[in-house]
mmJSON file of the N, C-alpha and C atoms, coordinates in Angstrom:
{"data_MODEL":{"atom_site":{
"group_PDB":["ATOM","ATOM","ATOM","ATOM","ATOM","ATOM","ATOM","ATOM","ATOM","ATOM","ATOM","ATOM","ATOM","ATOM","ATOM","ATOM","ATOM","ATOM","ATOM","ATOM","ATOM","ATOM","ATOM","ATOM","ATOM","ATOM","ATOM","ATOM","ATOM","ATOM","ATOM","ATOM","ATOM","ATOM","ATOM","ATOM","ATOM","ATOM","ATOM","ATOM","ATOM","ATOM","ATOM","ATOM","ATOM","ATOM","ATOM","ATOM","ATOM","ATOM","ATOM","ATOM","ATOM","ATOM","ATOM","ATOM","ATOM","ATOM","ATOM","ATOM","ATOM","ATOM","ATOM","ATOM","ATOM","ATOM","ATOM","ATOM","ATOM","ATOM","ATOM","ATOM","ATOM","ATOM","ATOM","ATOM","ATOM","ATOM","ATOM","ATOM","ATOM","ATOM","ATOM","ATOM","ATOM","ATOM","ATOM","ATOM","ATOM","ATOM","ATOM","ATOM","ATOM","ATOM","ATOM","ATOM","ATOM","ATOM","ATOM","ATOM","ATOM","ATOM","ATOM","ATOM","ATOM","ATOM","ATOM","ATOM","ATOM","ATOM","ATOM","ATOM","ATOM","ATOM","ATOM","ATOM","ATOM","ATOM","ATOM","ATOM","ATOM","ATOM","ATOM","ATOM","ATOM","ATOM","ATOM","ATOM","ATOM","ATOM","ATOM","ATOM","ATOM","ATOM","ATOM","ATOM","ATOM","ATOM","ATOM","ATOM","ATOM","ATOM","ATOM","ATOM","ATOM","ATOM","ATOM","ATOM","ATOM","ATOM","ATOM","ATOM","ATOM","ATOM","ATOM","ATOM","ATOM","ATOM","ATOM","ATOM","ATOM","ATOM","ATOM","ATOM","ATOM","ATOM","ATOM","ATOM","ATOM","ATOM","ATOM","ATOM","ATOM","ATOM","ATOM","ATOM","ATOM","ATOM","ATOM","ATOM","ATOM","ATOM","ATOM","ATOM","ATOM","ATOM","ATOM","ATOM","ATOM","ATOM","ATOM","ATOM","ATOM","ATOM","ATOM","ATOM","ATOM","ATOM","ATOM","ATOM","ATOM","ATOM","ATOM","ATOM","ATOM","ATOM","ATOM","ATOM","ATOM","ATOM","ATOM","ATOM","ATOM","ATOM","ATOM","ATOM","ATOM","ATOM","ATOM","ATOM","ATOM","ATOM","ATOM","ATOM","ATOM","ATOM","ATOM","ATOM","ATOM","ATOM","ATOM"],
"id":[1,2,3,4,5,6,7,8,9,10,11,12,13,14,15,16,17,18,19,20,21,22,23,24,25,26,27,28,29,30,31,32,33,34,35,36,37,38,39,40,41,42,43,44,45,46,47,48,49,50,51,52,53,54,55,56,57,58,59,60,61,62,63,64,65,66,67,68,69,70,71,72,73,74,75,76,77,78,79,80,81,82,83,84,85,86,87,88,89,90,91,92,93,94,95,96,97,98,99,100,101,102,103,104,105,106,107,108,109,110,111,112,113,114,115,116,117,118,119,120,121,122,123,124,125,126,127,128,129,130,131,132,133,134,135,136,137,138,139,140,141,142,143,144,145,146,147,148,149,150,151,152,153,154,155,156,157,158,159,160,161,162,163,164,165,166,167,168,169,170,171,172,173,174,175,176,177,178,179,180,181,182,183,184,185,186,187,188,189,190,191,192,193,194,195,196,197,198,199,200,201,202,203,204,205,206,207,208,209,210,211,212,213,214,215,216,217,218,219,220,221,222,223,224,225,226,227,228,229,230,231],
"type_symbol":["N","C","C","N","C","C","N","C","C","N","C","C","N","C","C","N","C","C","N","C","C","N","C","C","N","C","C","N","C","C","N","C","C","N","C","C","N","C","C","N","C","C","N","C","C","N","C","C","N","C","C","N","C","C","N","C","C","N","C","C","N","C","C","N","C","C","N","C","C","N","C","C","N","C","C","N","C","C","N","C","C","N","C","C","N","C","C","N","C","C","N","C","C","N","C","C","N","C","C","N","C","C","N","C","C","N","C","C","N","C","C","N","C","C","N","C","C","N","C","C","N","C","C","N","C","C","N","C","C","N","C","C","N","C","C","N","C","C","N","C","C","N","C","C","N","C","C","N","C","C","N","C","C","N","C","C","N","C","C","N","C","C","N","C","C","N","C","C","N","C","C","N","C","C","N","C","C","N","C","C","N","C","C","N","C","C","N","C","C","N","C","C","N","C","C","N","C","C","N","C","C","N","C","C","N","C","C","N","C","C","N","C","C","N","C","C","N","C","C","N","C","C","N","C","C","N","C","C","N","C","C"],
"label_atom_id":["N","CA","C","N","CA","C","N","CA","C","N","CA","C","N","CA","C","N","CA","C","N","CA","C","N","CA","C","N","CA","C","N","CA","C","N","CA","C","N","CA","C","N","CA","C","N","CA","C","N","CA","C","N","CA","C","N","CA","C","N","CA","C","N","CA","C","N","CA","C","N","CA","C","N","CA","C","N","CA","C","N","CA","C","N","CA","C","N","CA","C","N","CA","C","N","CA","C","N","CA","C","N","CA","C","N","CA","C","N","CA","C","N","CA","C","N","CA","C","N","CA","C","N","CA","C","N","CA","C","N","CA","C","N","CA","C","N","CA","C","N","CA","C","N","CA","C","N","CA","C","N","CA","C","N","CA","C","N","CA","C","N","CA","C","N","CA","C","N","CA","C","N","CA","C","N","CA","C","N","CA","C","N","CA","C","N","CA","C","N","CA","C","N","CA","C","N","CA","C","N","CA","C","N","CA","C","N","CA","C","N","CA","C","N","CA","C","N","CA","C","N","CA","C","N","CA","C","N","CA","C","N","CA","C","N","CA","C","N","CA","C","N","CA","C","N","CA","C","N","CA","C","N","CA","C","N","CA","C","N","CA","C","N","CA","C","N","CA","C"],
"label_alt_id":[null,null,null,null,null,null,null,null,null,null,null,null,null,null,null,null,null,null,null,null,null,null,null,null,null,null,null,null,null,null,null,null,null,null,null,null,null,null,null,null,null,null,null,null,null,null,null,null,null,null,null,null,null,null,null,null,null,null,null,null,null,null,null,null,null,null,null,null,null,null,null,null,null,null,null,null,null,null,null,null,null,null,null,null,null,null,null,null,null,null,null,null,null,null,null,null,null,null,null,null,null,null,null,null,null,null,null,null,null,null,null,null,null,null,null,null,null,null,null,null,null,null,null,null,null,null,null,null,null,null,null,null,null,null,null,null,null,null,null,null,null,null,null,null,null,null,null,null,null,null,null,null,null,null,null,null,null,null,null,null,null,null,null,null,null,null,null,null,null,null,null,null,null,null,null,null,null,null,null,null,null,null,null,null,null,null,null,null,null,null,null,null,null,null,null,null,null,null,null,null,null,null,null,null,null,null,null,null,null,null,null,null,null,null,null,null,null,null,null,null,null,null,null,null,null,null,null,null,null,null,null],
"label_comp_id":["MET","MET","MET","SER","SER","SER","ARG","ARG","ARG","LEU","LEU","LEU","ASP","ASP","ASP","ARG","ARG","ARG","ILE","ILE","ILE","THR","THR","THR","THR","THR","THR","ASP","ASP","ASP","ALA","ALA","ALA","ALA","ALA","ALA","VAL","VAL","VAL","CYS","CYS","CYS","HIS","HIS","HIS","GLY","GLY","GLY","GLN","GLN","GLN","PRO","PRO","PRO","VAL","VAL","VAL","VAL","VAL","VAL","ARG","ARG","ARG","GLY","GLY","GLY","LEU","LEU","LEU","ARG","ARG","ARG","TYR","TYR","TYR","PRO","PRO","PRO","VAL","VAL","VAL","GLN","GLN","GLN","MET","MET","MET","LEU","LEU","LEU","LEU","LEU","LEU","GLU","GLU","GLU","LEU","LEU","LEU","LEU","LEU","LEU","SER","SER","SER","SER","SER","SER","GLY","GLY","GLY","MET","MET","MET","SER","SER","SER","ILE","ILE","ILE","ASP","ASP","ASP","GLU","GLU","GLU","VAL","VAL","VAL","VAL","VAL","VAL","ALA","ALA","ALA","ASP","ASP","ASP","TYR","TYR","TYR","PRO","PRO","PRO","ASP","ASP","ASP","LEU","LEU","LEU","GLU","GLU","GLU","ARG","ARG","ARG","ASP","ASP","ASP","ASP","ASP","ASP","LEU","LEU","LEU","LEU","LEU","LEU","ALA","ALA","ALA","ALA","ALA","ALA","LEU","LEU","LEU","GLU","GLU","GLU","PHE","PHE","PHE","GLY","GLY","GLY","ALA","ALA","ALA","LEU","LEU","LEU","ALA","ALA","ALA","ALA","ALA","ALA","GLY","GLY","GLY","GLY","GLY","GLY","HIS","HIS","HIS","HIS","HIS","HIS","ILE","ILE","ILE","GLY","GLY","GLY","PRO","PRO","PRO","LEU","LEU","LEU","GLY","GLY","GLY","ALA","ALA","ALA","ALA","ALA","ALA"],
"label_asym_id":["A","A","A","A","A","A","A","A","A","A","A","A","A","A","A","A","A","A","A","A","A","A","A","A","A","A","A","A","A","A","A","A","A","A","A","A","A","A","A","A","A","A","A","A","A","A","A","A","A","A","A","A","A","A","A","A","A","A","A","A","A","A","A","A","A","A","A","A","A","A","A","A","A","A","A","A","A","A","A","A","A","A","A","A","A","A","A","A","A","A","A","A","A","A","A","A","A","A","A","A","A","A","A","A","A","A","A","A","A","A","A","A","A","A","A","A","A","A","A","A","A","A","A","A","A","A","A","A","A","A","A","A","A","A","A","A","A","A","A","A","A","A","A","A","A","A","A","A","A","A","A","A","A","A","A","A","A","A","A","A","A","A","A","A","A","A","A","A","A","A","A","A","A","A","A","A","A","A","A","A","A","A","A","A","A","A","A","A","A","A","A","A","A","A","A","A","A","A","A","A","A","A","A","A","A","A","A","A","A","A","A","A","A","A","A","A","A","A","A","A","A","A","A","A","A","A","A","A","A","A","A"],
"label_entity_id":["1","1","1","1","1","1","1","1","1","1","1","1","1","1","1","1","1","1","1","1","1","1","1","1","1","1","1","1","1","1","1","1","1","1","1","1","1","1","1","1","1","1","1","1","1","1","1","1","1","1","1","1","1","1","1","1","1","1","1","1","1","1","1","1","1","1","1","1","1","1","1","1","1","1","1","1","1","1","1","1","1","1","1","1","1","1","1","1","1","1","1","1","1","1","1","1","1","1","1","1","1","1","1","1","1","1","1","1","1","1","1","1","1","1","1","1","1","1","1","1","1","1","1","1","1","1","1","1","1","1","1","1","1","1","1","1","1","1","1","1","1","1","1","1","1","1","1","1","1","1","1","1","1","1","1","1","1","1","1","1","1","1","1","1","1","1","1","1","1","1","1","1","1","1","1","1","1","1","1","1","1","1","1","1","1","1","1","1","1","1","1","1","1","1","1","1","1","1","1","1","1","1","1","1","1","1","1","1","1","1","1","1","1","1","1","1","1","1","1","1","1","1","1","1","1","1","1","1","1","1","1"],
"label_seq_id":[1,1,1,2,2,2,3,3,3,4,4,4,5,5,5,6,6,6,7,7,7,8,8,8,9,9,9,10,10,10,11,11,11,12,12,12,13,13,13,14,14,14,15,15,15,16,16,16,17,17,17,18,18,18,19,19,19,20,20,20,21,21,21,22,22,22,23,23,23,24,24,24,25,25,25,26,26,26,27,27,27,28,28,28,29,29,29,30,30,30,31,31,31,32,32,32,33,33,33,34,34,34,35,35,35,36,36,36,37,37,37,38,38,38,39,39,39,40,40,40,41,41,41,42,42,42,43,43,43,44,44,44,45,45,45,46,46,46,47,47,47,48,48,48,49,49,49,50,50,50,51,51,51,52,52,52,53,53,53,54,54,54,55,55,55,56,56,56,57,57,57,58,58,58,59,59,59,60,60,60,61,61,61,62,62,62,63,63,63,64,64,64,65,65,65,66,66,66,67,67,67,68,68,68,69,69,69,70,70,70,71,71,71,72,72,72,73,73,73,74,74,74,75,75,75,76,76,76,77,77,77],
"pdbx_PDB_ins_code":[null,null,null,null,null,null,null,null,null,null,null,null,null,null,null,null,null,null,null,null,null,null,null,null,null,null,null,null,null,null,null,null,null,null,null,null,null,null,null,null,null,null,null,null,null,null,null,null,null,null,null,null,null,null,null,null,null,null,null,null,null,null,null,null,null,null,null,null,null,null,null,null,null,null,null,null,null,null,null,null,null,null,null,null,null,null,null,null,null,null,null,null,null,null,null,null,null,null,null,null,null,null,null,null,null,null,null,null,null,null,null,null,null,null,null,null,null,null,null,null,null,null,null,null,null,null,null,null,null,null,null,null,null,null,null,null,null,null,null,null,null,null,null,null,null,null,null,null,null,null,null,null,null,null,null,null,null,null,null,null,null,null,null,null,null,null,null,null,null,null,null,null,null,null,null,null,null,null,null,null,null,null,null,null,null,null,null,null,null,null,null,null,null,null,null,null,null,null,null,null,null,null,null,null,null,null,null,null,null,null,null,null,null,null,null,null,null,null,null,null,null,null,null,null,null,null,null,null,null,null,null],
"Cartn_x":[-0.658,-2.402,-1.456,-1.903,-1.458,-2.347,-1.919,-2.963,-3.074,-2.223,-1.927,-3.678,-4.665,-5.751,-5.93,-5.435,-5.917,-4.736,-3.946,-3.248,-3.746,-4.456,-4.791,-4.487,-4.668,-4.237,-5.399,-5.775,-6.431,-5.7,-6.008,-5.149,-6.013,-6.726,-8.099,-7.915,-6.384,-6.044,-5.075,-4.333,-3.109,-2.16,-2.529,-2.224,-1.409,-2.486,-1.825,-1.031,-0.491,0.447,-0.296,0.588,-0.442,-0.738,-1.952,-2.3,-3.31,-3.816,-4.618,-5.869,-6.393,-8.011,-8.425,-7.505,-8.37,-8.521,-7.854,-8.678,-7.156,-6.319,-5.216,-4.593,-4.362,-2.733,-2.28,-1.16,-0.105,0.766,0.821,1.952,3.331,3.702,5.071,4.975,3.968,4.158,3.59,3.055,3.052,4.359,4.974,6.6,6.949,7.259,7.947,7.875,6.24,5.804,6.443,6.804,6.928,8.308,9.16,10.655,11.489,10.165,10.726,10.804,9.943,10.064,8.601,7.735,6.95,5.775,5.134,4.907,3.847,2.832,2.006,0.586,0.872,-0.587,-0.423,0.99,0.877,0.065,0.477,0.272,-1.527,-2.023,-3.48,-4.171,-3.684,-4.138,-3.934,-3.103,-3.01,-3.834,-4.164,-5.124,-6.001,-7.289,-8.378,-8.832,-8.845,-8.955,-8.717,-7.315,-6.446,-6.661,-6.356,-6.75,-5.019,-4.932,-3.696,-3.247,-4.121,-3.43,-3.567,-4.234,-3.734,-1.864,-1.67,-0.102,0.737,0.494,1.003,0.765,-0.186,-0.131,1.015,1.108,1.904,3.263,3.588,4.954,5.117,4.328,4.379,4.369,4.273,4.128,5.643,5.895,7.119,8.195,7.802,9.344,8.792,7.981,7.973,8.872,8.386,8.819,10.549,10.821,12.463,13.12,12.539,12.765,13.168,12.837,12.614,11.356,10.423,9.308,8.064,8.102,7.021,5.51,4.743,3.162,2.553,1.95,0.57,-0.237,-1.673,-1.936,-2.705,-2.639,-3.237,-4.989,-5.859,-7.272,-7.516,-8.442,-8.702,-9.555,-9.613,-10.783,-12.187],
"Cartn_y":[16.251,15.73,13.997,13.993,12.892,11.531,10.398,9.317,8.072,8.406,7.847,7.135,7.377,7.378,5.649,5.444,4.329,3.601,3.151,2.0,1.816,0.703,0.184,-0.881,-1.086,-2.422,-2.587,-3.895,-4.741,-6.003,-6.788,-7.695,-9.361,-9.075,-9.978,-10.003,-8.902,-9.013,-9.067,-10.114,-10.201,-10.024,-10.465,-10.878,-9.628,-8.452,-6.924,-6.38,-6.799,-6.031,-5.088,-3.836,-3.075,-3.165,-2.918,-3.089,-1.932,-2.13,-1.095,-1.392,-0.084,-0.095,-1.546,-2.427,-3.878,-4.938,-4.854,-5.029,-6.921,-6.635,-8.104,-7.678,-6.85,-6.311,-5.232,-6.529,-5.977,-5.032,-3.91,-2.871,-3.174,-3.931,-4.87,-5.645,-5.98,-6.505,-5.803,-5.058,-3.621,-3.326,-2.814,-2.565,-3.707,-4.377,-5.371,-5.364,-5.056,-5.001,-4.303,-2.764,-1.779,-1.683,-2.415,-2.288,-3.686,-4.667,-5.447,-4.844,-3.958,-3.021,-3.03,-3.37,-3.182,-1.495,-1.361,0.224,0.298,1.253,1.132,0.565,1.073,0.421,-0.79,-1.948,-2.748,-3.377,-2.853,-3.522,-3.769,-2.187,-2.013,-2.823,-3.492,-4.044,-5.242,-5.792,-7.164,-7.694,-6.431,-6.262,-5.755,-6.033,-5.123,-4.082,-4.854,-4.047,-2.794,-2.666,-1.34,-0.657,0.645,1.989,2.734,3.437,4.359,4.6,5.402,5.929,5.149,4.036,2.967,2.532,2.081,2.546,3.673,4.796,5.855,6.273,5.451,5.468,4.416,3.305,2.38,2.941,4.069,4.261,5.445,6.067,7.242,6.657,5.755,5.027,4.086,3.417,3.151,4.222,5.428,6.362,6.926,6.864,7.687,6.263,5.149,4.378,4.196,4.341,4.599,5.368,6.654,7.788,7.72,6.761,6.636,7.246,7.458,8.768,7.536,7.627,6.979,7.001,5.642,6.11,5.321,5.907,5.327,6.348,5.726,4.595,4.659,3.435,3.533,2.508,3.691,2.807,2.05,1.125,-0.241,-0.185,-0.927,-0.638,-1.294],
"Cartn_z":[-1.34,-1.261,-0.719,0.209,1.152,1.05,0.603,0.427,1.112,2.502,3.093,4.002,3.895,4.378,3.92,2.687,2.187,2.355,3.172,4.077,5.324,5.539,6.29,7.342,8.688,9.12,9.995,10.204,10.623,11.08,12.67,12.753,12.005,11.952,10.952,9.69,8.904,7.56,7.306,6.746,6.077,7.776,8.49,10.197,10.442,10.564,10.813,10.004,8.62,7.927,7.057,6.637,6.312,4.946,4.342,3.108,2.972,1.271,0.74,0.923,1.323,1.719,2.297,3.095,3.642,2.459,1.226,0.122,0.17,1.1,1.184,0.678,0.02,-0.789,-0.405,0.448,1.218,0.749,1.542,1.079,0.493,1.299,0.705,-0.127,-0.853,-2.156,-3.149,-2.6,-4.136,-4.39,-2.867,-3.24,-4.286,-3.766,-4.517,-5.796,-6.329,-7.666,-8.474,-7.747,-8.831,-8.324,-7.205,-7.575,-9.26,-8.906,-9.745,-11.481,-11.246,-13.0,-13.227,-12.583,-13.269,-12.798,-14.314,-14.422,-13.171,-12.585,-12.129,-12.826,-14.235,-15.353,-15.105,-15.315,-15.398,-14.075,-12.79,-11.651,-11.681,-11.866,-12.08,-13.096,-14.133,-14.963,-14.718,-14.085,-13.201,-12.167,-11.198,-10.204,-10.057,-10.931,-10.981,-9.839,-9.178,-7.572,-7.266,-7.563,-6.97,-8.492,-7.422,-8.664,-8.329,-9.273,-9.225,-7.936,-7.105,-6.001,-5.07,-5.028,-4.087,-4.139,-5.686,-5.572,-5.129,-5.645,-5.037,-3.336,-2.791,-1.056,-0.663,-1.27,-0.976,-1.147,-2.279,-2.293,-1.567,-0.876,-0.163,1.232,1.501,3.307,3.431,1.747,1.992,1.67,1.064,1.512,2.922,3.411,4.701,6.301,5.83,6.492,6.147,4.962,4.778,5.132,5.812,6.059,7.823,7.982,9.914,10.188,9.449,10.126,10.466,12.078,12.56,12.097,11.301,10.58,11.623,11.981,12.578,13.567,14.421,13.694,12.384,11.908,10.819,11.111,10.579,10.498,9.84,10.733,10.306,8.713,7.744,6.809,6.718],
"occupancy":[1.0,1.0,1.0,1.0,1.0,1.0,1.0,1.0,1.0,1.0,1.0,1.0,1.0,1.0,1.0,1.0,1.0,1.0,1.0,1.0,1.0,1.0,1.0,1.0,1.0,1.0,1.0,1.0,1.0,1.0,1.0,1.0,1.0,1.0,1.0,1.0,1.0,1.0,1.0,1.0,1.0,1.0,1.0,1.0,1.0,1.0,1.0,1.0,1.0,1.0,1.0,1.0,1.0,1.0,1.0,1.0,1.0,1.0,1.0,1.0,1.0,1.0,1.0,1.0,1.0,1.0,1.0,1.0,1.0,1.0,1.0,1.0,1.0,1.0,1.0,1.0,1.0,1.0,1.0,1.0,1.0,1.0,1.0,1.0,1.0,1.0,1.0,1.0,1.0,1.0,1.0,1.0,1.0,1.0,1.0,1.0,1.0,1.0,1.0,1.0,1.0,1.0,1.0,1.0,1.0,1.0,1.0,1.0,1.0,1.0,1.0,1.0,1.0,1.0,1.0,1.0,1.0,1.0,1.0,1.0,1.0,1.0,1.0,1.0,1.0,1.0,1.0,1.0,1.0,1.0,1.0,1.0,1.0,1.0,1.0,1.0,1.0,1.0,1.0,1.0,1.0,1.0,1.0,1.0,1.0,1.0,1.0,1.0,1.0,1.0,1.0,1.0,1.0,1.0,1.0,1.0,1.0,1.0,1.0,1.0,1.0,1.0,1.0,1.0,1.0,1.0,1.0,1.0,1.0,1.0,1.0,1.0,1.0,1.0,1.0,1.0,1.0,1.0,1.0,1.0,1.0,1.0,1.0,1.0,1.0,1.0,1.0,1.0,1.0,1.0,1.0,1.0,1.0,1.0,1.0,1.0,1.0,1.0,1.0,1.0,1.0,1.0,1.0,1.0,1.0,1.0,1.0,1.0,1.0,1.0,1.0,1.0,1.0,1.0,1.0,1.0,1.0,1.0,1.0,1.0,1.0,1.0,1.0,1.0,1.0,1.0,1.0,1.0,1.0,1.0,1.0],
"B_iso_or_equiv":[0.0,0.0,0.0,0.0,0.0,0.0,0.0,0.0,0.0,0.0,0.0,0.0,0.0,0.0,0.0,0.0,0.0,0.0,0.0,0.0,0.0,0.0,0.0,0.0,0.0,0.0,0.0,0.0,0.0,0.0,0.0,0.0,0.0,0.0,0.0,0.0,0.0,0.0,0.0,0.0,0.0,0.0,0.0,0.0,0.0,0.0,0.0,0.0,0.0,0.0,0.0,0.0,0.0,0.0,0.0,0.0,0.0,0.0,0.0,0.0,0.0,0.0,0.0,0.0,0.0,0.0,0.0,0.0,0.0,0.0,0.0,0.0,0.0,0.0,0.0,0.0,0.0,0.0,0.0,0.0,0.0,0.0,0.0,0.0,0.0,0.0,0.0,0.0,0.0,0.0,0.0,0.0,0.0,0.0,0.0,0.0,0.0,0.0,0.0,0.0,0.0,0.0,0.0,0.0,0.0,0.0,0.0,0.0,0.0,0.0,0.0,0.0,0.0,0.0,0.0,0.0,0.0,0.0,0.0,0.0,0.0,0.0,0.0,0.0,0.0,0.0,0.0,0.0,0.0,0.0,0.0,0.0,0.0,0.0,0.0,0.0,0.0,0.0,0.0,0.0,0.0,0.0,0.0,0.0,0.0,0.0,0.0,0.0,0.0,0.0,0.0,0.0,0.0,0.0,0.0,0.0,0.0,0.0,0.0,0.0,0.0,0.0,0.0,0.0,0.0,0.0,0.0,0.0,0.0,0.0,0.0,0.0,0.0,0.0,0.0,0.0,0.0,0.0,0.0,0.0,0.0,0.0,0.0,0.0,0.0,0.0,0.0,0.0,0.0,0.0,0.0,0.0,0.0,0.0,0.0,0.0,0.0,0.0,0.0,0.0,0.0,0.0,0.0,0.0,0.0,0.0,0.0,0.0,0.0,0.0,0.0,0.0,0.0,0.0,0.0,0.0,0.0,0.0,0.0,0.0,0.0,0.0,0.0,0.0,0.0,0.0,0.0,0.0,0.0,0.0,0.0],
"pdbx_formal_charge":[null,null,null,null,null,null,null,null,null,null,null,null,null,null,null,null,null,null,null,null,null,null,null,null,null,null,null,null,null,null,null,null,null,null,null,null,null,null,null,null,null,null,null,null,null,null,null,null,null,null,null,null,null,null,null,null,null,null,null,null,null,null,null,null,null,null,null,null,null,null,null,null,null,null,null,null,null,null,null,null,null,null,null,null,null,null,null,null,null,null,null,null,null,null,null,null,null,null,null,null,null,null,null,null,null,null,null,null,null,null,null,null,null,null,null,null,null,null,null,null,null,null,null,null,null,null,null,null,null,null,null,null,null,null,null,null,null,null,null,null,null,null,null,null,null,null,null,null,null,null,null,null,null,null,null,null,null,null,null,null,null,null,null,null,null,null,null,null,null,null,null,null,null,null,null,null,null,null,null,null,null,null,null,null,null,null,null,null,null,null,null,null,null,null,null,null,null,null,null,null,null,null,null,null,null,null,null,null,null,null,null,null,null,null,null,null,null,null,null,null,null,null,null,null,null,null,null,null,null,null,null],
"auth_seq_id":[1,1,1,2,2,2,3,3,3,4,4,4,5,5,5,6,6,6,7,7,7,8,8,8,9,9,9,10,10,10,11,11,11,12,12,12,13,13,13,14,14,14,15,15,15,16,16,16,17,17,17,18,18,18,19,19,19,20,20,20,21,21,21,22,22,22,23,23,23,24,24,24,25,25,25,26,26,26,27,27,27,28,28,28,29,29,29,30,30,30,31,31,31,32,32,32,33,33,33,34,34,34,35,35,35,36,36,36,37,37,37,38,38,38,39,39,39,40,40,40,41,41,41,42,42,42,43,43,43,44,44,44,45,45,45,46,46,46,47,47,47,48,48,48,49,49,49,50,50,50,51,51,51,52,52,52,53,53,53,54,54,54,55,55,55,56,56,56,57,57,57,58,58,58,59,59,59,60,60,60,61,61,61,62,62,62,63,63,63,64,64,64,65,65,65,66,66,66,67,67,67,68,68,68,69,69,69,70,70,70,71,71,71,72,72,72,73,73,73,74,74,74,75,75,75,76,76,76,77,77,77],
"auth_comp_id":["MET","MET","MET","SER","SER","SER","ARG","ARG","ARG","LEU","LEU","LEU","ASP","ASP","ASP","ARG","ARG","ARG","ILE","ILE","ILE","THR","THR","THR","THR","THR","THR","ASP","ASP","ASP","ALA","ALA","ALA","ALA","ALA","ALA","VAL","VAL","VAL","CYS","CYS","CYS","HIS","HIS","HIS","GLY","GLY","GLY","GLN","GLN","GLN","PRO","PRO","PRO","VAL","VAL","VAL","VAL","VAL","VAL","ARG","ARG","ARG","GLY","GLY","GLY","LEU","LEU","LEU","ARG","ARG","ARG","TYR","TYR","TYR","PRO","PRO","PRO","VAL","VAL","VAL","GLN","GLN","GLN","MET","MET","MET","LEU","LEU","LEU","LEU","LEU","LEU","GLU","GLU","GLU","LEU","LEU","LEU","LEU","LEU","LEU","SER","SER","SER","SER","SER","SER","GLY","GLY","GLY","MET","MET","MET","SER","SER","SER","ILE","ILE","ILE","ASP","ASP","ASP","GLU","GLU","GLU","VAL","VAL","VAL","VAL","VAL","VAL","ALA","ALA","ALA","ASP","ASP","ASP","TYR","TYR","TYR","PRO","PRO","PRO","ASP","ASP","ASP","LEU","LEU","LEU","GLU","GLU","GLU","ARG","ARG","ARG","ASP","ASP","ASP","ASP","ASP","ASP","LEU","LEU","LEU","LEU","LEU","LEU","ALA","ALA","ALA","ALA","ALA","ALA","LEU","LEU","LEU","GLU","GLU","GLU","PHE","PHE","PHE","GLY","GLY","GLY","ALA","ALA","ALA","LEU","LEU","LEU","ALA","ALA","ALA","ALA","ALA","ALA","GLY","GLY","GLY","GLY","GLY","GLY","HIS","HIS","HIS","HIS","HIS","HIS","ILE","ILE","ILE","GLY","GLY","GLY","PRO","PRO","PRO","LEU","LEU","LEU","GLY","GLY","GLY","ALA","ALA","ALA","ALA","ALA","ALA"],
"auth_asym_id":["A","A","A","A","A","A","A","A","A","A","A","A","A","A","A","A","A","A","A","A","A","A","A","A","A","A","A","A","A","A","A","A","A","A","A","A","A","A","A","A","A","A","A","A","A","A","A","A","A","A","A","A","A","A","A","A","A","A","A","A","A","A","A","A","A","A","A","A","A","A","A","A","A","A","A","A","A","A","A","A","A","A","A","A","A","A","A","A","A","A","A","A","A","A","A","A","A","A","A","A","A","A","A","A","A","A","A","A","A","A","A","A","A","A","A","A","A","A","A","A","A","A","A","A","A","A","A","A","A","A","A","A","A","A","A","A","A","A","A","A","A","A","A","A","A","A","A","A","A","A","A","A","A","A","A","A","A","A","A","A","A","A","A","A","A","A","A","A","A","A","A","A","A","A","A","A","A","A","A","A","A","A","A","A","A","A","A","A","A","A","A","A","A","A","A","A","A","A","A","A","A","A","A","A","A","A","A","A","A","A","A","A","A","A","A","A","A","A","A","A","A","A","A","A","A","A","A","A","A","A","A"],
"auth_atom_id":["N","CA","C","N","CA","C","N","CA","C","N","CA","C","N","CA","C","N","CA","C","N","CA","C","N","CA","C","N","CA","C","N","CA","C","N","CA","C","N","CA","C","N","CA","C","N","CA","C","N","CA","C","N","CA","C","N","CA","C","N","CA","C","N","CA","C","N","CA","C","N","CA","C","N","CA","C","N","CA","C","N","CA","C","N","CA","C","N","CA","C","N","CA","C","N","CA","C","N","CA","C","N","CA","C","N","CA","C","N","CA","C","N","CA","C","N","CA","C","N","CA","C","N","CA","C","N","CA","C","N","CA","C","N","CA","C","N","CA","C","N","CA","C","N","CA","C","N","CA","C","N","CA","C","N","CA","C","N","CA","C","N","CA","C","N","CA","C","N","CA","C","N","CA","C","N","CA","C","N","CA","C","N","CA","C","N","CA","C","N","CA","C","N","CA","C","N","CA","C","N","CA","C","N","CA","C","N","CA","C","N","CA","C","N","CA","C","N","CA","C","N","CA","C","N","CA","C","N","CA","C","N","CA","C","N","CA","C","N","CA","C","N","CA","C","N","CA","C","N","CA","C","N","CA","C","N","CA","C","N","CA","C","N","CA","C","N","CA","C"],
"pdbx_PDB_model_num":[1,1,1,1,1,1,1,1,1,1,1,1,1,1,1,1,1,1,1,1,1,1,1,1,1,1,1,1,1,1,1,1,1,1,1,1,1,1,1,1,1,1,1,1,1,1,1,1,1,1,1,1,1,1,1,1,1,1,1,1,1,1,1,1,1,1,1,1,1,1,1,1,1,1,1,1,1,1,1,1,1,1,1,1,1,1,1,1,1,1,1,1,1,1,1,1,1,1,1,1,1,1,1,1,1,1,1,1,1,1,1,1,1,1,1,1,1,1,1,1,1,1,1,1,1,1,1,1,1,1,1,1,1,1,1,1,1,1,1,1,1,1,1,1,1,1,1,1,1,1,1,1,1,1,1,1,1,1,1,1,1,1,1,1,1,1,1,1,1,1,1,1,1,1,1,1,1,1,1,1,1,1,1,1,1,1,1,1,1,1,1,1,1,1,1,1,1,1,1,1,1,1,1,1,1,1,1,1,1,1,1,1,1,1,1,1,1,1,1,1,1,1,1,1,1,1,1,1,1,1,1]
}}}
């Protein structure tokens, strides 16, 4: 089950970086939080606008990007 529909881009939001549901949480920032050792539950506790599926979508996006897959176009929020 893909969650990539939660990842959006919009030139007016975070300079067009991929974000979660248009909420101004860049995928890169979320991946950095998770890679620093924070758990999904810790990130959700610190950022109550986020949902568990948002972080799983960020991980899916990162995995595809790291594998060299073309991702796009992403919808606007």
